[in-house]
Every structure is written in structure tokens, then in C-alpha cells.
N, CA, C and O atoms as CSV, one atom per row, in Angstrom:
chain,resi,resn,atom,element,x,y,z
A,1,UNK,N,N,109.465,121.379,123.222
A,1,UNK,CA,C,110.727,121.182,122.587
A,1,UNK,C,C,111.822,121.652,123.542
A,1,UNK,O,O,111.707,122.735,124.115
A,2,UNK,N,N,112.851,120.884,123.719
A,2,UNK,CA,C,113.970,121.257,124.576
A,2,UNK,C,C,114.984,122.047,123.784
A,2,UNK,O,O,115.176,121.806,122.592
A,3,UNK,N,N,115.630,122.985,124.437
A,3,UNK,CA,C,116.685,123.747,123.783
A,3,UNK,C,C,116.147,124.980,123.094
A,3,UNK,O,O,114.942,125.230,123.102
A,4,UNK,N,N,117.027,125.741,122.506
A,4,UNK,CA,C,116.621,126.990,121.849
A,4,UNK,C,C,115.869,126.719,120.545
A,4,UNK,O,O,116.010,125.656,119.940
A,5,UNK,N,N,115.071,127.697,120.130
A,5,UNK,CA,C,114.323,127.589,118.877
A,5,UNK,C,C,115.290,127.660,117.694
A,5,UNK,O,O,116.422,128.127,117.819
A,6,UNK,N,N,114.814,127.185,116.555
A,6,UNK,CA,C,115.646,127.222,115.351
A,6,UNK,C,C,115.752,128.643,114.830
A,6,UNK,O,O,114.809,129.429,114.917
A,7,UNK,N,N,116.912,128.955,114.292
A,7,UNK,CA,C,117.100,130.273,113.690
A,7,UNK,C,C,116.397,130.310,112.332
A,7,UNK,O,O,115.956,129.279,111.824
A,8,UNK,N,N,116.295,131.514,111.746
A,8,UNK,CA,C,115.656,131.668,110.448
A,8,UNK,C,C,116.371,130.825,109.397
A,8,UNK,O,O,115.728,130.180,108.569
A,9,UNK,N,N,117.686,130.832,109.431
A,9,UNK,CA,C,118.480,130.079,108.462
A,9,UNK,C,C,118.243,128.568,108.627
A,9,UNK,O,O,118.104,127.849,107.637
A,10,UNK,N,N,118.197,128.097,109.864
A,10,UNK,CA,C,117.962,126.664,110.121
A,10,UNK,C,C,116.553,126.258,109.699
A,10,UNK,O,O,116.360,125.171,109.154
A,11,UNK,N,N,115.567,127.120,109.947
A,11,UNK,CA,C,114.188,126.816,109.518
A,11,UNK,C,C,114.098,126.737,107.998
A,11,UNK,O,O,113.379,125.892,107.465
A,12,UNK,N,N,114.821,127.608,107.298
A,12,UNK,CA,C,114.819,127.590,105.836
A,12,UNK,C,C,115.448,126.306,105.310
A,12,UNK,O,O,114.931,125.711,104.364
A,13,UNK,N,N,116.555,125.869,105.908
A,13,UNK,CA,C,117.209,124.617,105.505
A,13,UNK,C,C,116.295,123.428,105.781
A,13,UNK,O,O,116.184,122.521,104.957
A,14,UNK,N,N,115.644,123.433,106.936
A,14,UNK,CA,C,114.727,122.344,107.276
A,14,UNK,C,C,113.560,122.293,106.303
A,14,UNK,O,O,113.125,121.211,105.909
A,15,UNK,N,N,113.056,123.446,105.916
A,15,UNK,CA,C,111.950,123.492,104.957
A,15,UNK,C,C,112.386,122.950,103.595
A,15,UNK,O,O,111.607,122.263,102.935
A,16,UNK,N,N,113.594,123.239,103.170
A,16,UNK,CA,C,114.103,122.717,101.902
A,16,UNK,C,C,114.238,121.197,101.954
A,16,UNK,O,O,113.911,120.504,100.990
A,17,UNK,N,N,114.721,120.688,103.082
A,17,UNK,CA,C,114.865,119.232,103.241
A,17,UNK,C,C,113.497,118.568,103.194
A,17,UNK,O,O,113.319,117.555,102.518
A,18,UNK,N,N,112.515,119.142,103.920
A,18,UNK,CA,C,111.173,118.565,103.934
A,18,UNK,C,C,110.530,118.600,102.554
A,18,UNK,O,O,109.844,117.655,102.164
A,19,UNK,N,N,110.748,119.683,101.814
A,19,UNK,CA,C,110.204,119.786,100.456
A,19,UNK,C,C,110.817,118.728,99.544
A,19,UNK,O,O,110.118,118.104,98.746
A,20,UNK,N,N,112.114,118.535,99.668
A,20,UNK,CA,C,112.781,117.501,98.863
A,20,UNK,C,C,112.298,116.101,99.193
A,20,UNK,O,O,112.125,115.271,98.300
A,21,UNK,N,N,112.078,115.838,100.479
A,21,UNK,CA,C,111.586,114.509,100.883
A,21,UNK,C,C,110.142,114.303,100.447
A,21,UNK,O,O,109.771,113.196,100.057
A,22,UNK,N,N,109.325,115.342,100.505
A,22,UNK,CA,C,107.923,115.223,100.095
A,22,UNK,C,C,107.810,114.957,98.599
A,22,UNK,O,O,106.836,114.345,98.160
A,23,UNK,N,N,108.777,115.399,97.810
A,23,UNK,CA,C,108.732,115.196,96.370
A,23,UNK,C,C,109.144,113.784,95.961
A,23,UNK,O,O,108.915,113.384,94.819
A,24,UNK,N,N,109.742,113.029,96.867
A,24,UNK,CA,C,110.209,111.675,96.556
A,24,UNK,C,C,109.042,110.691,96.702
A,24,UNK,O,O,108.703,110.291,97.815
A,25,UNK,N,N,108.435,110.305,95.585
A,25,UNK,CA,C,107.257,109.435,95.602
A,25,UNK,C,C,107.597,108.046,96.123
A,25,UNK,O,O,106.798,107.445,96.843
A,26,UNK,N,N,108.759,107.531,95.775
A,26,UNK,CA,C,109.139,106.191,96.230
A,26,UNK,C,C,109.279,106.148,97.749
A,26,UNK,O,O,108.811,105.213,98.397
A,27,UNK,N,N,109.928,107.169,98.310
A,27,UNK,CA,C,110.075,107.238,99.757
A,27,UNK,C,C,108.716,107.349,100.438
A,27,UNK,O,O,108.478,106.694,101.453
A,28,UNK,N,N,107.824,108.168,99.893
A,28,UNK,CA,C,106.488,108.321,100.470
A,28,UNK,C,C,105.734,107.001,100.452
A,28,UNK,O,O,105.050,106.665,101.418
A,29,UNK,N,N,105.855,106.238,99.347
A,29,UNK,CA,C,105.175,104.944,99.239
A,29,UNK,C,C,105.732,103.957,100.265
A,29,UNK,O,O,104.971,103.238,100.912
A,30,UNK,N,N,107.051,103.923,100.413
A,30,UNK,CA,C,107.662,103.012,101.372
A,30,UNK,C,C,107.299,103.375,102.805
A,30,UNK,O,O,107.020,102.497,103.622
A,31,UNK,N,N,107.302,104.659,103.106
A,31,UNK,CA,C,106.966,105.077,104.462
A,31,UNK,C,C,105.500,104.833,104.781
A,31,UNK,O,O,105.164,104.504,105.919
A,32,UNK,N,N,104.624,104.990,103.797
A,32,UNK,CA,C,103.200,104.777,104.057
A,32,UNK,C,C,102.854,103.300,104.220
A,32,UNK,O,O,101.844,102.970,104.842
A,33,UNK,N,N,103.673,102.415,103.673
A,33,UNK,CA,C,103.378,100.982,103.768
A,33,UNK,C,C,104.086,100.315,104.946
A,33,UNK,O,O,103.887,99.126,105.191
A,34,UNK,N,N,104.891,101.051,105.659
A,34,UNK,CA,C,105.624,100.465,106.784
A,34,UNK,C,C,104.695,100.259,107.969
A,34,UNK,O,O,103.791,101.056,108.219
A,35,UNK,N,N,104.932,99.191,108.680
A,35,UNK,CA,C,104.199,98.939,109.915
A,35,UNK,C,C,105.189,98.900,111.054
A,35,UNK,O,O,106.321,98.444,110.898
A,36,UNK,N,N,104.769,99.365,112.155
A,36,UNK,CA,C,105.667,99.469,113.280
A,36,UNK,C,C,105.621,98.218,114.142
A,36,UNK,O,O,104.554,97.821,114.610
A,37,UNK,N,N,106.777,97.594,114.352
A,37,UNK,CA,C,106.903,96.521,115.317
A,37,UNK,C,C,106.297,95.181,114.953
A,37,UNK,O,O,106.208,94.308,115.816
A,38,UNK,N,N,105.883,94.980,113.728
A,38,UNK,CA,C,105.283,93.696,113.374
A,38,UNK,C,C,106.083,93.043,112.259
A,38,UNK,O,O,106.607,93.704,111.362
A,39,UNK,N,N,106.156,91.740,112.348
A,39,UNK,CA,C,106.760,90.971,111.257
A,39,UNK,C,C,105.637,90.567,110.304
A,39,UNK,O,O,104.588,90.089,110.737
A,40,UNK,N,N,105.857,90.757,109.044
A,40,UNK,CA,C,104.819,90.419,108.071
A,40,UNK,C,C,104.901,88.991,107.579
A,40,UNK,O,O,103.875,88.413,107.219
A,41,UNK,N,N,106.096,88.394,107.551
A,41,UNK,CA,C,106.228,87.088,106.902
A,41,UNK,C,C,105.416,85.991,107.578
A,41,UNK,O,O,104.939,85.114,106.858
A,42,UNK,N,N,105.211,85.957,108.916
A,42,UNK,CA,C,104.366,84.877,109.440
A,42,UNK,C,C,102.931,84.964,108.933
A,42,UNK,O,O,102.308,83.939,108.654
A,43,UNK,N,N,102.399,86.191,108.809
A,43,UNK,CA,C,101.042,86.343,108.303
A,43,UNK,C,C,100.955,85.952,106.833
A,43,UNK,O,O,99.980,85.335,106.405
A,44,UNK,N,N,101.969,86.311,106.071
A,44,UNK,CA,C,101.969,85.935,104.648
A,44,UNK,C,C,102.066,84.424,104.477
A,44,UNK,O,O,101.390,83.843,103.628
A,45,UNK,N,N,102.909,83.793,105.285
A,45,UNK,CA,C,103.055,82.333,105.216
A,45,UNK,C,C,101.749,81.645,105.598
A,45,UNK,O,O,101.334,80.687,104.945
A,46,UNK,N,N,101.105,82.133,106.651
A,46,UNK,CA,C,99.836,81.553,107.087
A,46,UNK,C,C,98.762,81.749,106.029
A,46,UNK,O,O,97.974,80.841,105.764
A,47,UNK,N,N,98.728,82.925,105.426
A,47,UNK,CA,C,97.742,83.195,104.377
A,47,UNK,C,C,97.968,82.292,103.174
A,47,UNK,O,O,97.010,81.779,102.595
A,48,UNK,N,N,99.227,82.092,102.792
A,48,UNK,CA,C,99.534,81.230,101.652
A,48,UNK,C,C,99.187,79.775,101.951
A,48,UNK,O,O,98.661,79.068,101.091
A,49,UNK,N,N,99.483,79.329,103.175
A,49,UNK,CA,C,99.173,77.943,103.535
A,49,UNK,C,C,97.670,77.711,103.605
A,49,UNK,O,O,97.196,76.613,103.313
A,50,UNK,N,N,96.923,78.733,103.988
A,50,UNK,CA,C,95.471,78.588,104.066
A,50,UNK,C,C,94.840,78.487,102.683
A,50,UNK,O,O,93.717,78.002,102.550
A,51,UNK,N,N,95.550,78.940,101.657
A,51,UNK,CA,C,95.023,78.895,100.290
A,51,UNK,C,C,95.379,77.615,99.540
A,51,UNK,O,O,94.986,77.448,98.385
A,52,UNK,N,N,96.107,76.723,100.172
A,52,UNK,CA,C,96.479,75.463,99.518
A,52,UNK,C,C,95.196,74.652,99.289
A,52,UNK,O,O,94.391,74.496,100.207
A,53,UNK,N,N,95.006,74.140,98.072
A,53,UNK,CA,C,93.777,73.389,97.773
A,53,UNK,C,C,93.638,72.127,98.631
A,53,UNK,O,O,94.629,71.520,99.036
A,54,UNK,N,N,92.416,71.757,98.888
A,54,UNK,CA,C,92.117,70.597,99.727
A,54,UNK,C,C,92.717,69.299,99.180
A,54,UNK,O,O,93.225,68.507,99.973
A,55,UNK,N,N,92.687,69.037,97.866
A,55,UNK,CA,C,93.314,67.797,97.379
A,55,UNK,C,C,94.814,67.724,97.691
A,55,UNK,O,O,95.341,66.643,97.953
A,56,UNK,N,N,95.486,68.850,97.663
A,56,UNK,CA,C,96.916,68.858,97.988
A,56,UNK,C,C,97.126,68.500,99.459
A,56,UNK,O,O,98.047,67.756,99.797
A,57,UNK,N,N,96.272,69.029,100.325
A,57,UNK,CA,C,96.373,68.700,101.749
A,57,UNK,C,C,96.060,67.225,101.970
A,57,UNK,O,O,96.703,66.573,102.793
A,58,UNK,N,N,95.089,66.698,101.249
A,58,UNK,CA,C,94.728,65.283,101.375
A,58,UNK,C,C,95.887,64.382,100.949
A,58,UNK,O,O,96.189,63.397,101.623
A,59,UNK,N,N,96.523,64.712,99.854
A,59,UNK,CA,C,97.684,63.939,99.396
A,59,UNK,C,C,98.819,64.050,100.406
A,59,UNK,O,O,99.521,63.072,100.665
A,60,UNK,N,N,98.998,65.232,100.973
A,60,UNK,CA,C,100.041,65.424,101.981
A,60,UNK,C,C,99.785,64.557,103.208
A,60,UNK,O,O,100.725,63.993,103.770
A,61,UNK,N,N,98.541,64.443,103.627
A,61,UNK,CA,C,98.200,63.579,104.764
A,61,UNK,C,C,98.499,62.123,104.415
A,61,UNK,O,O,99.064,61.400,105.235
A,62,UNK,N,N,98.131,61.683,103.217
A,62,UNK,CA,C,98.375,60.294,102.813
A,62,UNK,C,C,99.870,59.993,102.756
A,62,UNK,O,O,100.311,58.940,103.217
A,63,UNK,N,N,100.646,60.911,102.193
A,63,UNK,CA,C,102.093,60.704,102.103
A,63,UNK,C,C,102.715,60.681,103.492
A,63,UNK,O,O,103.603,59.873,103.761
A,64,UNK,N,N,102.258,61.557,104.371
A,64,UNK,CA,C,102.786,61.582,105.738
A,64,UNK,C,C,102.481,60.282,106.479
A,64,UNK,O,O,103.330,59.756,107.198
A,65,UNK,N,N,101.278,59.773,106.300
A,65,UNK,CA,C,100.935,58.508,106.951
A,65,UNK,C,C,101.769,57.355,106.404
A,65,UNK,O,O,102.216,56.495,107.163
A,66,UNK,N,N,101.979,57.334,105.086
A,66,UNK,CA,C,102.810,56.283,104.500
A,66,UNK,C,C,104.241,56.387,105.017
A,66,UNK,O,O,104.845,55.372,105.362
A,67,UNK,N,N,104.789,57.599,105.073
A,67,UNK,CA,C,106.130,57.776,105.613
A,67,UNK,C,C,106.200,57.406,107.086
A,67,UNK,O,O,107.214,56.886,107.551
A,68,UNK,N,N,105.138,57.669,107.811
A,68,UNK,CA,C,105.096,57.313,109.227
A,68,UNK,C,C,105.168,55.799,109.408
A,68,UNK,O,O,105.854,55.307,110.305
A,69,UNK,N,N,104.466,55.072,108.561
A,69,UNK,CA,C,104.508,53.604,108.627
A,69,UNK,C,C,105.908,53.096,108.281
A,69,UNK,O,O,106.444,52.229,108.971
A,70,UNK,N,N,106.492,53.630,107.224
A,70,UNK,CA,C,107.843,53.221,106.818
A,70,UNK,C,C,108.850,53.577,107.902
A,70,UNK,O,O,109.721,52.772,108.231
A,71,UNK,N,N,108.736,54.782,108.459
A,71,UNK,CA,C,109.653,55.213,109.508
A,71,UNK,C,C,109.539,54.377,110.761
A,71,UNK,O,O,110.542,54.112,111.423
A,72,UNK,N,N,108.319,53.952,111.100
A,72,UNK,CA,C,108.125,53.115,112.278
A,72,UNK,C,C,108.753,51.739,112.079
A,72,UNK,O,O,109.232,51.135,113.039
A,73,UNK,N,N,108.756,51.242,110.859
A,73,UNK,CA,C,109.356,49.940,110.601
A,73,UNK,C,C,110.877,50.020,110.563
A,73,UNK,O,O,111.549,49.114,111.056
A,74,UNK,N,N,111.431,51.075,109.994
A,74,UNK,CA,C,112.888,51.184,109.863
A,74,UNK,C,C,113.562,51.620,111.159
A,74,UNK,O,O,114.627,51.109,111.506
A,75,UNK,N,N,112.948,52.562,111.877
A,75,UNK,CA,C,113.463,53.054,113.163
A,75,UNK,C,C,114.913,53.531,113.092
A,75,UNK,O,O,115.715,53.235,113.977
A,76,UNK,N,N,115.231,54.253,112.058
A,76,UNK,CA,C,116.563,54.849,111.956
A,76,UNK,C,C,116.409,56.364,111.873
A,76,UNK,O,O,115.360,56.879,111.487
A,77,UNK,N,N,117.458,57.051,112.238
A,77,UNK,CA,C,117.413,58.510,112.201
A,77,UNK,C,C,117.234,58.999,110.765
A,77,UNK,O,O,116.519,59.970,110.520
A,78,UNK,N,N,117.874,58.334,109.834
A,78,UNK,CA,C,117.771,58.739,108.433
A,78,UNK,C,C,116.333,58.616,107.920
A,78,UNK,O,O,115.949,59.345,107.004
A,79,UNK,N,N,115.551,57.735,108.473
A,79,UNK,CA,C,114.158,57.579,108.053
A,79,UNK,C,C,113.231,58.474,108.865
A,79,UNK,O,O,112.213,58.928,108.343
A,80,UNK,N,N,113.553,58.740,110.124
A,80,UNK,CA,C,112.650,59.506,110.990
A,80,UNK,C,C,112.709,61.016,110.746
A,80,UNK,O,O,111.720,61.712,110.974
A,81,UNK,N,N,113.838,61.527,110.291
A,81,UNK,CA,C,113.933,62.972,110.036
A,81,UNK,C,C,112.982,63.394,108.918
A,81,UNK,O,O,112.227,64.348,109.109
A,82,UNK,N,N,112.983,62.723,107.749
A,82,UNK,CA,C,112.004,63.107,106.713
A,82,UNK,C,C,110.562,62.900,107.170
A,82,UNK,O,O,109.673,63.672,106.808
A,83,UNK,N,N,110.336,61.866,107.960
A,83,UNK,CA,C,108.985,61.630,108.485
A,83,UNK,C,C,108.556,62.807,109.357
A,83,UNK,O,O,107.439,63.307,109.223
A,84,UNK,N,N,109.428,63.243,110.234
A,84,UNK,CA,C,109.102,64.368,111.108
A,84,UNK,C,C,108.836,65.647,110.325
A,84,UNK,O,O,107.905,66.391,110.635
A,85,UNK,N,N,109.655,65.898,109.314
A,85,UNK,CA,C,109.452,67.086,108.490
A,85,UNK,C,C,108.134,67.024,107.715
A,85,UNK,O,O,107.407,68.014,107.625
A,86,UNK,N,N,107.841,65.857,107.164
A,86,UNK,CA,C,106.591,65.703,106.404
A,86,UNK,C,C,105.375,65.844,107.311
A,86,UNK,O,O,104.389,66.478,106.936
A,87,UNK,N,N,105.441,65.260,108.490
A,87,UNK,CA,C,104.318,65.353,109.429
A,87,UNK,C,C,104.149,66.795,109.904
A,87,UNK,O,O,103.020,67.275,110.008
A,88,UNK,N,N,105.241,67.489,110.193
A,88,UNK,CA,C,105.150,68.882,110.630
A,88,UNK,C,C,104.545,69.771,109.538
A,88,UNK,O,O,103.702,70.621,109.823
A,89,UNK,N,N,104.975,69.574,108.301
A,89,UNK,CA,C,104.417,70.366,107.199
A,89,UNK,C,C,102.937,70.063,107.000
A,89,UNK,O,O,102.144,70.969,106.741
A,90,UNK,N,N,102.569,68.811,107.118
A,90,UNK,CA,C,101.170,68.426,106.960
A,90,UNK,C,C,100.314,69.020,108.074
A,90,UNK,O,O,99.222,69.526,107.816
A,91,UNK,N,N,100.800,68.961,109.298
A,91,UNK,CA,C,100.038,69.558,110.406
A,91,UNK,C,C,99.881,71.062,110.215
A,91,UNK,O,O,98.823,71.618,110.512
A,92,UNK,N,N,100.913,71.717,109.725
A,92,UNK,CA,C,100.806,73.146,109.460
A,92,UNK,C,C,99.743,73.422,108.401
A,92,UNK,O,O,98.942,74.345,108.547
A,93,UNK,N,N,99.736,72.620,107.335
A,93,UNK,CA,C,98.723,72.801,106.298
A,93,UNK,C,C,97.317,72.530,106.829
A,93,UNK,O,O,96.365,73.217,106.457
A,94,UNK,N,N,97.191,71.529,107.696
A,94,UNK,CA,C,95.879,71.216,108.255
A,94,UNK,C,C,95.380,72.312,109.193
A,94,UNK,O,O,94.183,72.598,109.231
A,95,UNK,N,N,96.274,72.916,109.937
A,95,UNK,CA,C,95.874,73.936,110.911
A,95,UNK,C,C,95.869,75.347,110.349
A,95,UNK,O,O,95.441,76.274,111.036
A,96,UNK,N,N,96.333,75.538,109.121
A,96,UNK,CA,C,96.460,76.881,108.561
A,96,UNK,C,C,95.113,77.581,108.409
A,96,UNK,O,O,94.989,78.759,108.742
A,97,UNK,N,N,94.120,76.879,107.918
A,97,UNK,CA,C,92.817,77.527,107.706
A,97,UNK,C,C,92.164,77.967,109.009
A,97,UNK,O,O,91.736,79.117,109.109
A,98,UNK,N,N,92.069,77.088,110.018
A,98,UNK,CA,C,91.488,77.572,111.290
A,98,UNK,C,C,92.330,78.673,111.936
A,98,UNK,O,O,91.781,79.610,112.515
A,99,UNK,N,N,93.655,78.567,111.841
A,99,UNK,CA,C,94.512,79.613,112.408
A,99,UNK,C,C,94.322,80.930,111.675
A,99,UNK,O,O,94.290,81.988,112.303
A,100,UNK,N,N,94.199,80.879,110.369
A,100,UNK,CA,C,93.995,82.103,109.585
A,100,UNK,C,C,92.695,82.785,109.978
A,100,UNK,O,O,92.654,84.007,110.125
A,101,UNK,N,N,91.622,81.997,110.151
A,101,UNK,CA,C,90.357,82.574,110.590
A,101,UNK,C,C,90.475,83.200,111.979
A,101,UNK,O,O,89.933,84.275,112.233
A,102,UNK,N,N,91.184,82.521,112.865
A,102,UNK,CA,C,91.365,83.034,114.217
A,102,UNK,C,C,92.176,84.331,114.213
A,102,UNK,O,O,91.812,85.290,114.894
A,103,UNK,N,N,93.265,84.365,113.458
A,103,UNK,CA,C,94.093,85.571,113.377
A,103,UNK,C,C,93.297,86.720,112.760
A,103,UNK,O,O,93.367,87.851,113.242
A,104,UNK,N,N,92.545,86.440,111.704
A,104,UNK,CA,C,91.751,87.483,111.056
A,104,UNK,C,C,90.685,88.036,112.010
A,104,UNK,O,O,90.423,89.238,112.029
A,105,UNK,N,N,90.083,87.157,112.790
A,105,UNK,CA,C,89.070,87.580,113.757
A,105,UNK,C,C,89.694,88.442,114.853
A,105,UNK,O,O,89.104,89.436,115.280
A,106,UNK,N,N,90.884,88.059,115.305
A,106,UNK,CA,C,91.546,88.829,116.367
A,106,UNK,C,C,92.044,90.174,115.864
A,106,UNK,O,O,92.085,91.144,116.621
A,107,UNK,N,N,92.425,90.242,114.588
A,107,UNK,CA,C,92.913,91.511,114.013
A,107,UNK,C,C,91.761,92.385,113.538
A,107,UNK,O,O,91.986,93.516,113.108
A,108,UNK,N,N,90.537,91.886,113.608
A,108,UNK,CA,C,89.373,92.681,113.232
A,108,UNK,C,C,89.118,92.781,111.754
A,108,UNK,O,O,88.564,93.775,111.285
A,109,UNK,N,N,89.513,91.766,111.009
A,109,UNK,CA,C,89.315,91.798,109.552
A,109,UNK,C,C,88.110,91.010,109.153
A,109,UNK,O,O,87.792,90.928,107.967
């Protein structure tokens, strides 16, 4: 520790602060659940996408293919933007399960 040691009065104040913080159950719960340096939402999104039922993914693939055919015939920006979004969402749903397994394996779960 750098600098002079704490005086008796400062140690007593610090002990009172620590006692007050230890009594706060909500703070203890929040501090115990915190993770350092990681974003949780990508893992939650991947986990949720991996749980999407297979029939929903199948319908999403069919709708994306139909939109792709319509978009290829129209060739306008107004038609291609929804096609791109639908195809991107479908690819994410298709790749979510293998990605989830890979992430879980790398994290040791």
C-alpha cells in the first residue's frame, strides 16, 4: 500500500461503511452477478435463436426464398431491402444452433 497507514478514526469509519455495504442484499446480489469485460446480450440472443423450433426456421427459409424470387424479378431497392433483411434473419436462425454448440464448447459448458 502506498502512503501512510489509516488512522484509528479512519479505520473505524471504513469498517462502518463496509458493514453498511455488506448488509445491502440487493447490492451484494448485483455485485455477485456482474461479469467483467463481457457483453451478455450476444450470448442471450444466440441462445434464444438456437431455441427457435424447426418448423419456424423451415417457414422462414420458404418465405426468404419466395421473397428472393420476387426481389430478383422486381430489381428495385424497395423490394431488395426486405429480401436482404429476411435472408439475413433466416441465415442467423439457421446458423444459431451450430454456433451455440461451438460457443458452449469453447466456454467449457
